[in-house]
mmCIF file of the N, C-alpha and C atoms, coordinates in Angstrom:
data_MODEL
# 
_entry.id   MODEL 
# 
loop_
_atom_site.group_PDB 
_atom_site.id 
_atom_site.type_symbol 
_atom_site.label_atom_id 
_atom_site.label_alt_id 
_atom_site.label_comp_id 
_atom_site.label_asym_id 
_atom_site.label_entity_id 
_atom_site.label_seq_id 
_atom_site.pdbx_PDB_ins_code 
_atom_site.Cartn_x 
_atom_site.Cartn_y 
_atom_site.Cartn_z 
_atom_site.occupancy 
_atom_site.B_iso_or_equiv 
_atom_site.pdbx_formal_charge 
_atom_site.auth_seq_id 
_atom_site.auth_comp_id 
_atom_site.auth_asym_id 
_atom_site.auth_atom_id 
_atom_site.pdbx_PDB_model_num 
ATOM 1   N N  . UNK A 1 1  ? 123.428 103.781 94.112  1.00 0.00 ? 1  UNK A N  1 
ATOM 2   C CA . UNK A 1 1  ? 123.032 102.746 94.662  1.00 0.00 ? 1  UNK A CA 1 
ATOM 3   C C  . UNK A 1 1  ? 122.916 101.597 93.014  1.00 0.00 ? 1  UNK A C  1 
ATOM 4   N N  . UNK A 1 2  ? 123.814 101.069 92.988  1.00 0.00 ? 2  UNK A N  1 
ATOM 5   C CA . UNK A 1 2  ? 123.235 99.642  91.942  1.00 0.00 ? 2  UNK A CA 1 
ATOM 6   C C  . UNK A 1 2  ? 122.326 98.647  92.507  1.00 0.00 ? 2  UNK A C  1 
ATOM 7   N N  . UNK A 1 3  ? 121.822 98.270  91.617  1.00 0.00 ? 3  UNK A N  1 
ATOM 8   C CA . UNK A 1 3  ? 120.614 97.112  92.109  1.00 0.00 ? 3  UNK A CA 1 
ATOM 9   C C  . UNK A 1 3  ? 120.251 95.859  90.782  1.00 0.00 ? 3  UNK A C  1 
ATOM 10  N N  . UNK A 1 4  ? 120.501 94.847  91.337  1.00 0.00 ? 4  UNK A N  1 
ATOM 11  C CA . UNK A 1 4  ? 120.002 93.821  90.069  1.00 0.00 ? 4  UNK A CA 1 
ATOM 12  C C  . UNK A 1 4  ? 118.673 94.413  89.253  1.00 0.00 ? 4  UNK A C  1 
ATOM 13  N N  . UNK A 1 5  ? 119.106 93.562  87.878  1.00 0.00 ? 5  UNK A N  1 
ATOM 14  C CA . UNK A 1 5  ? 118.019 94.177  87.127  1.00 0.00 ? 5  UNK A CA 1 
ATOM 15  C C  . UNK A 1 5  ? 116.933 93.177  87.598  1.00 0.00 ? 5  UNK A C  1 
ATOM 16  N N  . UNK A 1 6  ? 115.643 93.632  87.306  1.00 0.00 ? 6  UNK A N  1 
ATOM 17  C CA . UNK A 1 6  ? 114.782 93.032  87.558  1.00 0.00 ? 6  UNK A CA 1 
ATOM 18  C C  . UNK A 1 6  ? 114.308 91.826  86.656  1.00 0.00 ? 6  UNK A C  1 
ATOM 19  N N  . UNK A 1 7  ? 113.897 90.907  86.716  1.00 0.00 ? 7  UNK A N  1 
ATOM 20  C CA . UNK A 1 7  ? 113.579 89.386  86.199  1.00 0.00 ? 7  UNK A CA 1 
ATOM 21  C C  . UNK A 1 7  ? 112.376 89.863  85.001  1.00 0.00 ? 7  UNK A C  1 
ATOM 22  N N  . UNK A 1 8  ? 111.278 91.100  85.456  1.00 0.00 ? 8  UNK A N  1 
ATOM 23  C CA . UNK A 1 8  ? 109.989 90.767  85.120  1.00 0.00 ? 8  UNK A CA 1 
ATOM 24  C C  . UNK A 1 8  ? 110.192 91.927  84.144  1.00 0.00 ? 8  UNK A C  1 
ATOM 25  N N  . UNK A 1 9  ? 109.206 91.185  82.602  1.00 0.00 ? 9  UNK A N  1 
ATOM 26  C CA . UNK A 1 9  ? 108.968 92.382  81.781  1.00 0.00 ? 9  UNK A CA 1 
ATOM 27  C C  . UNK A 1 9  ? 107.252 92.380  81.662  1.00 0.00 ? 9  UNK A C  1 
ATOM 28  N N  . UNK A 1 10 ? 107.054 93.619  81.457  1.00 0.00 ? 10 UNK A N  1 
ATOM 29  C CA . UNK A 1 10 ? 105.721 94.036  80.797  1.00 0.00 ? 10 UNK A CA 1 
ATOM 30  C C  . UNK A 1 10 ? 105.348 94.632  79.479  1.00 0.00 ? 10 UNK A C  1 
ATOM 31  N N  . UNK A 1 11 ? 104.686 93.715  78.440  1.00 0.00 ? 11 UNK A N  1 
ATOM 32  C CA . UNK A 1 11 ? 105.181 93.842  77.067  1.00 0.00 ? 11 UNK A CA 1 
ATOM 33  C C  . UNK A 1 11 ? 106.007 94.291  76.432  1.00 0.00 ? 11 UNK A C  1 
ATOM 34  N N  . UNK A 1 12 ? 106.965 93.382  76.942  1.00 0.00 ? 12 UNK A N  1 
ATOM 35  C CA . UNK A 1 12 ? 108.195 93.168  76.208  1.00 0.00 ? 12 UNK A CA 1 
ATOM 36  C C  . UNK A 1 12 ? 109.342 94.256  76.930  1.00 0.00 ? 12 UNK A C  1 
ATOM 37  N N  . UNK A 1 13 ? 108.602 95.295  77.805  1.00 0.00 ? 13 UNK A N  1 
ATOM 38  C CA . UNK A 1 13 ? 109.689 96.086  78.250  1.00 0.00 ? 13 UNK A CA 1 
ATOM 39  C C  . UNK A 1 13 ? 110.120 95.722  79.426  1.00 0.00 ? 13 UNK A C  1 
ATOM 40  N N  . UNK A 1 14 ? 111.169 96.005  80.195  1.00 0.00 ? 14 UNK A N  1 
ATOM 41  C CA . UNK A 1 14 ? 112.137 95.793  81.290  1.00 0.00 ? 14 UNK A CA 1 
ATOM 42  C C  . UNK A 1 14 ? 111.125 96.822  82.337  1.00 0.00 ? 14 UNK A C  1 
ATOM 43  N N  . UNK A 1 15 ? 110.747 96.166  83.494  1.00 0.00 ? 15 UNK A N  1 
ATOM 44  C CA . UNK A 1 15 ? 110.336 97.010  84.913  1.00 0.00 ? 15 UNK A CA 1 
ATOM 45  C C  . UNK A 1 15 ? 111.353 97.720  85.525  1.00 0.00 ? 15 UNK A C  1 
ATOM 46  N N  . UNK A 1 16 ? 111.133 98.736  86.012  1.00 0.00 ? 16 UNK A N  1 
ATOM 47  C CA . UNK A 1 16 ? 112.277 99.788  86.656  1.00 0.00 ? 16 UNK A CA 1 
ATOM 48  C C  . UNK A 1 16 ? 111.692 100.005 87.995  1.00 0.00 ? 16 UNK A C  1 
ATOM 49  N N  . UNK A 1 17 ? 113.000 99.568  89.393  1.00 0.00 ? 17 UNK A N  1 
ATOM 50  C CA . UNK A 1 17 ? 112.062 100.198 90.425  1.00 0.00 ? 17 UNK A CA 1 
ATOM 51  C C  . UNK A 1 17 ? 112.060 101.609 90.093  1.00 0.00 ? 17 UNK A C  1 
ATOM 52  N N  . UNK A 1 18 ? 110.804 102.279 91.099  1.00 0.00 ? 18 UNK A N  1 
ATOM 53  C CA . UNK A 1 18 ? 110.622 103.415 90.826  1.00 0.00 ? 18 UNK A CA 1 
ATOM 54  C C  . UNK A 1 18 ? 110.809 104.304 92.159  1.00 0.00 ? 18 UNK A C  1 
ATOM 55  N N  . UNK A 1 19 ? 111.353 103.696 93.237  1.00 0.00 ? 19 UNK A N  1 
ATOM 56  C CA . UNK A 1 19 ? 112.028 104.046 94.437  1.00 0.00 ? 19 UNK A CA 1 
ATOM 57  C C  . UNK A 1 19 ? 112.880 103.328 95.232  1.00 0.00 ? 19 UNK A C  1 
ATOM 58  N N  . UNK A 1 20 ? 113.571 103.482 96.081  1.00 0.00 ? 20 UNK A N  1 
ATOM 59  C CA . UNK A 1 20 ? 114.102 102.878 97.012  1.00 0.00 ? 20 UNK A CA 1 
ATOM 60  C C  . UNK A 1 20 ? 113.720 101.723 97.765  1.00 0.00 ? 20 UNK A C  1 
ATOM 61  N N  . UNK A 1 21 ? 114.331 100.745 98.448  1.00 0.00 ? 21 UNK A N  1 
ATOM 62  C CA . UNK A 1 21 ? 113.425 99.488  99.087  1.00 0.00 ? 21 UNK A CA 1 
ATOM 63  C C  . UNK A 1 21 ? 113.373 100.142 100.516 1.00 0.00 ? 21 UNK A C  1 
ATOM 64  N N  . UNK A 1 22 ? 112.321 99.566  101.201 1.00 0.00 ? 22 UNK A N  1 
ATOM 65  C CA . UNK A 1 22 ? 112.148 99.909  102.528 1.00 0.00 ? 22 UNK A CA 1 
ATOM 66  C C  . UNK A 1 22 ? 113.746 99.939  103.239 1.00 0.00 ? 22 UNK A C  1 
ATOM 67  N N  . UNK A 1 23 ? 113.686 100.848 104.357 1.00 0.00 ? 23 UNK A N  1 
ATOM 68  C CA . UNK A 1 23 ? 115.090 101.273 105.171 1.00 0.00 ? 23 UNK A CA 1 
ATOM 69  C C  . UNK A 1 23 ? 115.181 99.839  105.857 1.00 0.00 ? 23 UNK A C  1 
ATOM 70  N N  . UNK A 1 24 ? 114.323 99.724  106.596 1.00 0.00 ? 24 UNK A N  1 
ATOM 71  C CA . UNK A 1 24 ? 114.349 98.262  107.338 1.00 0.00 ? 24 UNK A CA 1 
ATOM 72  C C  . UNK A 1 24 ? 113.166 97.666  107.366 1.00 0.00 ? 24 UNK A C  1 
ATOM 73  N N  . UNK A 1 25 ? 113.232 96.275  107.824 1.00 0.00 ? 25 UNK A N  1 
ATOM 74  C CA . UNK A 1 25 ? 111.940 95.446  107.761 1.00 0.00 ? 25 UNK A CA 1 
ATOM 75  C C  . UNK A 1 25 ? 110.758 96.196  109.166 1.00 0.00 ? 25 UNK A C  1 
ATOM 76  N N  . UNK A 1 26 ? 110.157 96.323  108.801 1.00 0.00 ? 26 UNK A N  1 
ATOM 77  C CA . UNK A 1 26 ? 108.895 97.165  109.631 1.00 0.00 ? 26 UNK A CA 1 
ATOM 78  C C  . UNK A 1 26 ? 108.679 98.530  109.465 1.00 0.00 ? 26 UNK A C  1 
ATOM 79  N N  . UNK A 1 27 ? 109.708 99.116  108.755 1.00 0.00 ? 27 UNK A N  1 
ATOM 80  C CA . UNK A 1 27 ? 109.644 100.446 108.771 1.00 0.00 ? 27 UNK A CA 1 
ATOM 81  C C  . UNK A 1 27 ? 108.027 100.977 108.329 1.00 0.00 ? 27 UNK A C  1 
ATOM 82  N N  . UNK A 1 28 ? 107.179 100.335 108.169 1.00 0.00 ? 28 UNK A N  1 
ATOM 83  C CA . UNK A 1 28 ? 105.907 101.252 107.544 1.00 0.00 ? 28 UNK A CA 1 
ATOM 84  C C  . UNK A 1 28 ? 104.921 100.601 108.596 1.00 0.00 ? 28 UNK A C  1 
ATOM 85  N N  . UNK A 1 29 ? 105.035 99.160  109.514 1.00 0.00 ? 29 UNK A N  1 
ATOM 86  C CA . UNK A 1 29 ? 103.943 98.474  110.192 1.00 0.00 ? 29 UNK A CA 1 
ATOM 87  C C  . UNK A 1 29 ? 102.988 99.445  110.708 1.00 0.00 ? 29 UNK A C  1 
ATOM 88  N N  . UNK A 1 30 ? 103.682 100.389 111.395 1.00 0.00 ? 30 UNK A N  1 
ATOM 89  C CA . UNK A 1 30 ? 102.524 101.150 112.550 1.00 0.00 ? 30 UNK A CA 1 
ATOM 90  C C  . UNK A 1 30 ? 101.940 101.695 111.710 1.00 0.00 ? 30 UNK A C  1 
ATOM 91  N N  . UNK A 1 31 ? 102.421 102.271 110.502 1.00 0.00 ? 31 UNK A N  1 
ATOM 92  C CA . UNK A 1 31 ? 101.072 103.085 109.449 1.00 0.00 ? 31 UNK A CA 1 
ATOM 93  C C  . UNK A 1 31 ? 100.214 102.267 108.553 1.00 0.00 ? 31 UNK A C  1 
ATOM 94  N N  . UNK A 1 32 ? 100.747 101.060 108.220 1.00 0.00 ? 32 UNK A N  1 
ATOM 95  C CA . UNK A 1 32 ? 99.755  100.004 107.719 1.00 0.00 ? 32 UNK A CA 1 
ATOM 96  C C  . UNK A 1 32 ? 98.637  99.547  109.009 1.00 0.00 ? 32 UNK A C  1 
ATOM 97  N N  . UNK A 1 33 ? 98.952  99.678  109.619 1.00 0.00 ? 33 UNK A N  1 
ATOM 98  C CA . UNK A 1 33 ? 98.230  98.449  110.816 1.00 0.00 ? 33 UNK A CA 1 
ATOM 99  C C  . UNK A 1 33 ? 97.679  99.784  111.625 1.00 0.00 ? 33 UNK A C  1 
ATOM 100 N N  . UNK A 1 34 ? 97.959  100.771 111.759 1.00 0.00 ? 34 UNK A N  1 
ATOM 101 C CA . UNK A 1 34 ? 97.177  102.087 112.767 1.00 0.00 ? 34 UNK A CA 1 
ATOM 102 C C  . UNK A 1 34 ? 96.055  102.665 111.420 1.00 0.00 ? 34 UNK A C  1 
ATOM 103 N N  . UNK A 1 35 ? 96.836  103.306 110.735 1.00 0.00 ? 35 UNK A N  1 
ATOM 104 C CA . UNK A 1 35 ? 96.205  104.394 109.605 1.00 0.00 ? 35 UNK A CA 1 
ATOM 105 C C  . UNK A 1 35 ? 95.273  103.421 108.529 1.00 0.00 ? 35 UNK A C  1 
ATOM 106 N N  . UNK A 1 36 ? 95.472  102.263 108.018 1.00 0.00 ? 36 UNK A N  1 
ATOM 107 C CA . UNK A 1 36 ? 95.121  101.788 107.214 1.00 0.00 ? 36 UNK A CA 1 
ATOM 108 C C  . UNK A 1 36 ? 93.879  100.423 107.788 1.00 0.00 ? 36 UNK A C  1 
ATOM 109 N N  . UNK A 1 37 ? 94.404  100.343 108.545 1.00 0.00 ? 37 UNK A N  1 
ATOM 110 C CA . UNK A 1 37 ? 93.764  99.106  109.397 1.00 0.00 ? 37 UNK A CA 1 
ATOM 111 C C  . UNK A 1 37 ? 93.250  98.973  110.469 1.00 0.00 ? 37 UNK A C  1 
ATOM 112 N N  . UNK A 1 38 ? 93.170  100.815 110.794 1.00 0.00 ? 38 UNK A N  1 
ATOM 113 C CA . UNK A 1 38 ? 92.334  101.250 111.748 1.00 0.00 ? 38 UNK A CA 1 
ATOM 114 C C  . UNK A 1 38 ? 92.894  100.535 113.686 1.00 0.00 ? 38 UNK A C  1 
ATOM 115 N N  . UNK A 1 39 ? 93.815  100.100 113.930 1.00 0.00 ? 39 UNK A N  1 
ATOM 116 C CA . UNK A 1 39 ? 94.851  99.439  114.931 1.00 0.00 ? 39 UNK A CA 1 
ATOM 117 C C  . UNK A 1 39 ? 94.899  100.555 115.731 1.00 0.00 ? 39 UNK A C  1 
ATOM 118 N N  . UNK A 1 40 ? 94.363  100.413 117.171 1.00 0.00 ? 40 UNK A N  1 
ATOM 119 C CA . UNK A 1 40 ? 95.161  101.292 118.248 1.00 0.00 ? 40 UNK A CA 1 
ATOM 120 C C  . UNK A 1 40 ? 96.127  100.980 118.229 1.00 0.00 ? 40 UNK A C  1 
ATOM 121 N N  . UNK A 1 41 ? 96.808  102.152 118.933 1.00 0.00 ? 41 UNK A N  1 
ATOM 122 C CA . UNK A 1 41 ? 98.614  101.941 119.559 1.00 0.00 ? 41 UNK A CA 1 
ATOM 123 C C  . UNK A 1 41 ? 98.720  101.112 120.070 1.00 0.00 ? 41 UNK A C  1 
ATOM 124 N N  . UNK A 1 42 ? 97.812  101.075 121.451 1.00 0.00 ? 42 UNK A N  1 
ATOM 125 C CA . UNK A 1 42 ? 98.637  99.824  122.713 1.00 0.00 ? 42 UNK A CA 1 
ATOM 126 C C  . UNK A 1 42 ? 98.376  98.846  121.575 1.00 0.00 ? 42 UNK A C  1 
ATOM 127 N N  . UNK A 1 43 ? 97.206  98.234  120.724 1.00 0.00 ? 43 UNK A N  1 
ATOM 128 C CA . UNK A 1 43 ? 97.268  97.234  120.107 1.00 0.00 ? 43 UNK A CA 1 
ATOM 129 C C  . UNK A 1 43 ? 98.525  96.520  119.589 1.00 0.00 ? 43 UNK A C  1 
ATOM 130 N N  . UNK A 1 44 ? 98.700  97.838  118.699 1.00 0.00 ? 44 UNK A N  1 
ATOM 131 C CA . UNK A 1 44 ? 100.198 97.683  117.970 1.00 0.00 ? 44 UNK A CA 1 
ATOM 132 C C  . UNK A 1 44 ? 101.198 97.410  119.394 1.00 0.00 ? 44 UNK A C  1 
ATOM 133 N N  . UNK A 1 45 ? 101.290 98.079  120.231 1.00 0.00 ? 45 UNK A N  1 
ATOM 134 C CA . UNK A 1 45 ? 102.668 98.215  120.979 1.00 0.00 ? 45 UNK A CA 1 
ATOM 135 C C  . UNK A 1 45 ? 102.376 96.699  121.370 1.00 0.00 ? 45 UNK A C  1 
ATOM 136 N N  . UNK A 1 46 ? 101.330 95.575  121.859 1.00 0.00 ? 46 UNK A N  1 
ATOM 137 C CA . UNK A 1 46 ? 101.595 94.785  122.302 1.00 0.00 ? 46 UNK A CA 1 
ATOM 138 C C  . UNK A 1 46 ? 101.551 93.171  121.337 1.00 0.00 ? 46 UNK A C  1 
ATOM 139 N N  . UNK A 1 47 ? 101.243 93.333  120.382 1.00 0.00 ? 47 UNK A N  1 
ATOM 140 C CA . UNK A 1 47 ? 101.389 92.694  119.088 1.00 0.00 ? 47 UNK A CA 1 
ATOM 141 C C  . UNK A 1 47 ? 103.275 92.695  119.169 1.00 0.00 ? 47 UNK A C  1 
ATOM 142 N N  . UNK A 1 48 ? 103.954 94.089  119.109 1.00 0.00 ? 48 UNK A N  1 
ATOM 143 C CA . UNK A 1 48 ? 104.974 94.168  119.306 1.00 0.00 ? 48 UNK A CA 1 
ATOM 144 C C  . UNK A 1 48 ? 105.990 93.157  120.303 1.00 0.00 ? 48 UNK A C  1 
ATOM 145 N N  . UNK A 1 49 ? 105.241 93.352  121.226 1.00 0.00 ? 49 UNK A N  1 
ATOM 146 C CA . UNK A 1 49 ? 105.862 92.863  122.722 1.00 0.00 ? 49 UNK A CA 1 
ATOM 147 C C  . UNK A 1 49 ? 105.710 91.555  122.550 1.00 0.00 ? 49 UNK A C  1 
ATOM 148 N N  . UNK A 1 50 ? 104.537 90.955  121.859 1.00 0.00 ? 50 UNK A N  1 
ATOM 149 C CA . UNK A 1 50 ? 104.639 89.183  122.046 1.00 0.00 ? 50 UNK A CA 1 
ATOM 150 C C  . UNK A 1 50 ? 105.566 88.878  120.783 1.00 0.00 ? 50 UNK A C  1 
ATOM 151 N N  . UNK A 1 51 ? 106.257 89.780  120.034 1.00 0.00 ? 51 UNK A N  1 
ATOM 152 C CA . UNK A 1 51 ? 106.944 89.107  119.110 1.00 0.00 ? 51 UNK A CA 1 
ATOM 153 C C  . UNK A 1 51 ? 106.380 89.021  117.597 1.00 0.00 ? 51 UNK A C  1 
ATOM 154 N N  . UNK A 1 52 ? 105.063 89.124  117.509 1.00 0.00 ? 52 UNK A N  1 
ATOM 155 C CA . UNK A 1 52 ? 103.936 88.886  116.164 1.00 0.00 ? 52 UNK A CA 1 
ATOM 156 C C  . UNK A 1 52 ? 104.772 89.720  115.480 1.00 0.00 ? 52 UNK A C  1 
ATOM 157 N N  . UNK A 1 53 ? 104.929 90.775  115.424 1.00 0.00 ? 53 UNK A N  1 
ATOM 158 C CA . UNK A 1 53 ? 105.354 92.029  113.847 1.00 0.00 ? 53 UNK A CA 1 
ATOM 159 C C  . UNK A 1 53 ? 106.712 92.858  115.208 1.00 0.00 ? 53 UNK A C  1 
ATOM 160 N N  . UNK A 1 54 ? 107.076 93.355  113.941 1.00 0.00 ? 54 UNK A N  1 
ATOM 161 C CA . UNK A 1 54 ? 108.449 94.053  114.507 1.00 0.00 ? 54 UNK A CA 1 
ATOM 162 C C  . UNK A 1 54 ? 108.256 95.380  113.609 1.00 0.00 ? 54 UNK A C  1 
ATOM 163 N N  . UNK A 1 55 ? 107.821 96.701  114.688 1.00 0.00 ? 55 UNK A N  1 
ATOM 164 C CA . UNK A 1 55 ? 107.589 98.242  114.228 1.00 0.00 ? 55 UNK A CA 1 
ATOM 165 C C  . UNK A 1 55 ? 108.102 98.848  115.065 1.00 0.00 ? 55 UNK A C  1 
ATOM 166 N N  . UNK A 1 56 ? 109.179 99.013  114.421 1.00 0.00 ? 56 UNK A N  1 
ATOM 167 C CA . UNK A 1 56 ? 110.144 100.031 115.357 1.00 0.00 ? 56 UNK A CA 1 
ATOM 168 C C  . UNK A 1 56 ? 109.581 101.611 115.662 1.00 0.00 ? 56 UNK A C  1 
# 
């Protein structure tokens, strides 16, 4: 897959992507809120229903 070159340079060297972009918006929302921030699944579901987040 071809991508646009990064406009950023560090120490004069171009920065290259290390991996693919997220597959879809919200792809990691449940993991971040649940695993990293400790939100219970019921609260994450509530936030989804309220339209606050998109977490497939």
